[in-house]
N, C-alpha and C positions, 0 to 999 in steps of 0.2 A: 454659462456654457453647458451644453448637453453632453453627458457621457453615458454610454450604454454598455452594460456588461452582459455578455451572452453566456449563460450557464450558471445555475444556482447550486453547484456543488461547493465543496469546501474552499476551492481556489477562488471561485466567483464571489462567494460570501465574504471571504477575507479581503478581496480587492474592494468590494463595496464598503465594508466596514472601515477600511483604511482611508478611502476617499472621503466618506461621509464624516469621519472623525477629524480629518485634517482640513478638509475644504468643504464645509457644510453649505457653502454658497452655490456649489455645483448643482445643476439639475441632473439627478442620477436616476437611471432606470436599470433594473435588474430583471432579466427575462429568463424563464426556465420552462422547457418544453414539457416536463412531467408535472404531476400533481402535487409534488412536495419538494421542499428545500432540503439541501444536504447531500444530494447525490447518493452515494452508497452508504452514507452514515444515517442510520435510523434505528430506533429502539421501539420494541413492542412489549406491552405489559399484558400478560395473559394469566389470570387465575393465580397470581402470586409469583409467576415466573417472569423474569426479565430477559427478553430475547433480542440480541443484536442482529439486525439484518445485514450488517456489513462488518467493518473492523470493530474489534472489541477493546482496543487500546491504542496508545501511540507511545513513541520513544520520548522520554523526558530529556535525554541528553542533546537532542536537536532543539535548539532554543526557541524557535518560532512558535511551537505549540504551547509551551508553558507561558511564554510572554503574552500570547494572545489570551490565554485563560486569565492571567493576572490583570490584563487590561480590561477584560470583560467582567471582572469581579467574581469569577467562578472557580478560582484556584483552590478555595477552601472545600470544594466538592470533589476534588481529585482523590482517588484511592489507588493503592498499589495492590498487587496480587496477594492472595492470602499466604502469609509466611508459614502457616501450619502444613501446607501441602507443596512445599517448594521443591518439586522434582518434575523433570520432563523426561520422557522416554523416547527411544528410537526403535522402530521395528527392524529386526534383522532375522532373516530366515524364519519368519513366523513368530519370533519371540521378542518380548520387550526388554530393552537394555537401557539402564539409566544414562542420560546424557552426561558426559564427564563435566565436572566443575572446572572452573578456571579458563573459560573461553573468553577471549578478547575479540568481540565481534563474532566471527565464525572460527577463529583460529585458536587451537589449544595451546595455551602458554604455560600451564602448570602440568609439566610432564609427569610428575608423580601421580596426579589425579588421572591422567590418561592411562598410565601404566596399570593403575588399579581398576580401570574400567573394563567391563566385559564386552564393550561394543566392538573394539578392534582386536584382530589377532596379534600375536607377538610380532609377526612380520610387519603388519600394518603400523604398529606402535614404533617399531625400529625405524621405519622409513620416516616417520614424523620426527623422531629424535635426531636423525641425521640431517635434518633440514639446514641447520647452520653451516654445515660443511659443503653444501652444494653451491656451485658457482652460479652467479646471476646470469640470466639470458642477456646477451649483448643486443644493442639496438633499442629502438623506441617503438617499434611496430606493435600494434594492438594484438591481443590473442584472446581466445575464449576463456571464460572463467574456468571451465573444466580443464582446459589445457594447463593453465597457470597453476591451479591448485594441485592437480595431479603431478605436475612437474616438481612442485616444491614439497608437497606433503605425501605424495603417493596416491595411486588411484583408489586404494581401499579407504583411506581417510576421506577422499573426495566423495566416493559413492555412499558411505555410511554415516558420515558426520557433516561435511560441509553442504553437500547437495540437498539433504532434507531441510537444513536450516534456511538455505537460499530459496528452496521451493516455497517456503512460507511467505517469502517477500513478494514474489511475482509469478509463481507457478510456471517458471520458465524452463527452457531446455538449455542447460549450462554449456553444452557443446556449441551453442549458437550465441549465447550471451556475451557481450563485450565487456572485458575486464576494465577497459578505460572508461566506459560509461557507467558500469555498475559499482566497481570498487577500485577507483584510481589510487586510493591510499595504499592498497596492497602492492601495486606496481612500484609506487614511490619507495616503500620500505625496501623492496628488493634492490632498486637502483641505488638508494642512498646508503644502505647498510649491508647489502649483499645477502640478506636473509630476513625473512619475516620475523622469526623468533628473536633474532638479535635486535632488530629494530623495535619490536614491541617491548622487549625487556629494557631497552634504553629510554623509553618514554618516561617522562616525569609522572609520578602518581597524580591522578586527578584529585582536586579538592573534594572533600566529602559532599556528595550531592544533597540538594535540598529535597529532592523527590525520588521515589523509587524509580528503577530503570524503565519499567512499563507502567503507564498510568491510564486509568479510566475514570469514570464518574460514578458517584453513588447511585444515581438514577439512570445510568446508561449514557452512551455517547450522544444521544439526541440532545443532551444538555448543552453541548457546544453549539449545535445548530440553532436551537431555540434562543440561546443567548445572543448569537450573532443577529438573527432575524429581529429580535427584540430591540436591538440597538439601531435599527435602520428606519426609525420613525422619520417620515418625510420623504423617504425614497419611494419611487414608483416601483412596487414589487408586483411582478406579473407571472403567475403560474399558468400552466397549460398554454403557453404561448411559445411557438417555435419561430426562429429566424430562418428563412429559406434562402435568402441571398443578401449579400452586402455589396452595394453599388456605390461607386465614387460619385460625388457631386462637387460643386464649386467650393463649398466650405464644409468639408467633412465627408460623411457617408450617409446613405439612405438604406435603412434596413427593411427588407420586405418580410412581413410576418404572416403567420397562419394561426388560427385559433381566435379566442376572444380578444377584443381590442386589436383587430388585425390591420388597422391603418398603419402605413409605413412610419418608421421612426427616423428622425434626423439626429445625427450626433457629430460633434466636432472630434470626438475620440471614442474608440470602441475597444473593449477588452474581450477577446474570445477565449473562453476557458473550457470549451467543449472538447471531447475526445478527438483525436486526430482525424478519424474517418468522418466524423460529423463536421468538423471544421473544413475538411476538404470539400464537402458539398456546399457549404456556405460561400466558399471562395472560388467555386468553379468558374463562374462567369467573370470574376474580377481578375484572376491570375491562374491560368491553367497549369503552369509549371509549379507554382506553389501548391495548388491542390493535389497534383500528382505526387509530389514529395511527401505530403502529409499522408496520402493514402498508402504509401510504402511502409509506414510504421505499423507493425503487426500487433495484435492484441490477443490475450488469452481469455477464454470464457470459463467461468466457474459457477458452481452451485453450492449452497450451504443447506445441510439437512440438520435441523434442530430436533432433538428427541428428549422427551421427558419420561422419567420412570419413578416408580416407588423404590426408594433406596433398599427396602427389605428384599426386593427381588433381584438385587445385583450383588456381584462380588465386591469386596472392598477395593475401592479405587482411591489410592493415595498419591496425588500428584496433579499436575496441570493438564496432562494428556500426553499424546505421543505423535511423533512425526513418521511419515512413511516414505522412505527413499524411492526414487523412481525405479531403481534396480529391483525393487520388490515386485514390480509389474502389477500394481493394484490400481483400480480406478480412483480410490480415495488417496488423498495426499496428507491428511492429518485428521486427528480426532482430539478435540478439546473437551476436557471435563469441566465444563463452564462453571458449575456451582462449586467446584473445588478450587478453581483458579481465582474466582471472585466471590467475595461474601455477598449474601443477600440477593442471590440471583435465582433462588428457588425456595419453596417452602421447606421447612426443616426436615421433613421425612422423605424428601424427594431428591432426585438428581437430574440435572440438565446437561446433556451432551451435545456437541456440535461436530458433524462430520463434513469435511471439506472435500469436494469432488471436482475433478477436472484439471487438466494440465495443458499448457501450450503444446501444439503440434499433435495432439490426440483428438479423438472425436469430440465435437462440441456437445458437452453434456447438457447445456441449456435447452437442447432440442429434445431431450428425453422426457417422457411422460412422468408425472409424479410417482406413479407406482414403481417405475424403474429406478428412479433416484432413491426412493425409500428402500428398495431392495438392496441397492449398492451399499447404503449406509448400514442397514441391518446385517447384511452379509459381512461387512467389515467388522462390526463389533461382535458378531457371533464368532467369527474366526479368531479374532485377537483377544477379546475380553470374555468370551464364553457367555455373552448376553443373548439369550434367545427369547426373552420375555417381550411381548408386544408393548410398544410405548403407550403411555397414557395419552399422549397426543404428539403430533409432529408439525413442524413448520418448514417449508421448503422455499428457499429464495434463490432465484436465478439471476446471474449477472453476465449476459452475453457481451463479449468484447469488453471485458472489465479492466484488464491490466495491460498497459503498454509494455512491450517487450524491447528491452535495450539490447537488441541483437547486434552482431558485428556490423560496423558501419553506422551505428546509431548517431554517434557524434557528428559524422559527416552529414547525415540527414538533418540533424538539428541545426548545424551551421547553414545548410541550404535554406531551411525554414527561416532562420534569422536574417539571412541575406535578402530573401524575398520580402520579408517583413519591413526591412529598411527602405524598400522601394515604395512603400505605401504609408506615408506619414499620417499619424493619427490612429493607426491600427496597432494593437498590442495583443500578445498572447500569454497565457499562463496555463498551468495544469500539470498533470502527472507525467506527461511525455518529456518534460524538460530536465529537471534536476532531482528526480527521485519520486517514488510512488507513494511514500508514506504521508500521513496527515501533516506533520510539520513541514515536509518538503512542499506540499501543495499550498499550505498557508504561506510559506516564504515566497513561492512563485506568484501567488495572487498579490501579496503585498509589494513585491518588486514591480509588478506590472502597474500597480496603482501609483507608485513613486514615479515611474517613467511617464505616466499620463500627466501627472502634475507638472513635471519638468517640461513636457511638451507644451501644455496649455499656457504655461507662464512665459514661454519663449515665442509664442505665436500670437 
């Protein structure tokens, strides 16, 4: 039987690996419109510098990422952040303040550490400490992340603590983001315990983890992509091939292609792992209602500016970097001190920094010229870190429409997508729009779709 997977990002690769591993008898084709596998995951090595073009790590507590690494035999290449520089800062009023210790997710649960922090005012700290006394909101209606956190912890804690942490996940606008879609566990804590802090403090201590909270690879995130592709021997792997339409036929689907090997592909089952707006185009002739719903899912565009310096030209930077709250009204949203955060990312006398630019509902920064993006990054580190030295070199990476936004109504939109999906047996979907935008979430989504394909084929 023929199975085609559309999209060679981490969700598509994970689906392909799962299918090939469990059912090698399938005729499996993986098509990717770009010239490389891995989607936003890519690593570049330049003169001793290791530059991540996309995410630089993933959460180990979400099990699918670690499990995949163990299955691929690359878990021994995982590394944690450098413990010698274990500090993160938040920008407030132009000054850097240490992020308080004792955060559970984004919620401060060690109130002594919060009290000793300079990030919040006495009034802001008082609002957080009063959280257990606040009544829960009645009803089960969804609300925005900003509304919920401000209601429970106060607007100051939201603006200067929670929002910058959340911005690093999806670059979103918290006044529009859905609590039910983004952080359903927080609403459950309020409903079940009447308080976030009470609920979190009642949770059983987790067993000692086998891995650090955030993990990467010694030789960069490309390790994961290369390992997956290396396991797909016998799979028809096609780069620079785009699917333009998916048409139903008597036994399955006919996929119209563009690019090399552009003859149509027949498949009994298809997994679509492309972003929602791309999937909408693929399905426009098959199901206009489905395509319209997918097109309603918004995305944020971002750019990454990597900067290399001689360490002797810089002030002492001790930490992993800093977050920039939206309320600071800057075009950058974070600056990672890459070679402080991860060992062996730069030659010993140099320092590698990465500035993140672009937020949802602001100007699409991927349309900016290189010079403008470089100016934004240099202005940011000049203002905050007093670094005015020209970089040894820079690398700019653009990601237009990179991050799906789980805005209010997102779960309803996904329900609609799944309802339409059920009307087309043999079609399946996976990717960041469904159950999380992180690498483990996308792996889980791809593996789940692969499992559903096997169940479908065995029953037909």
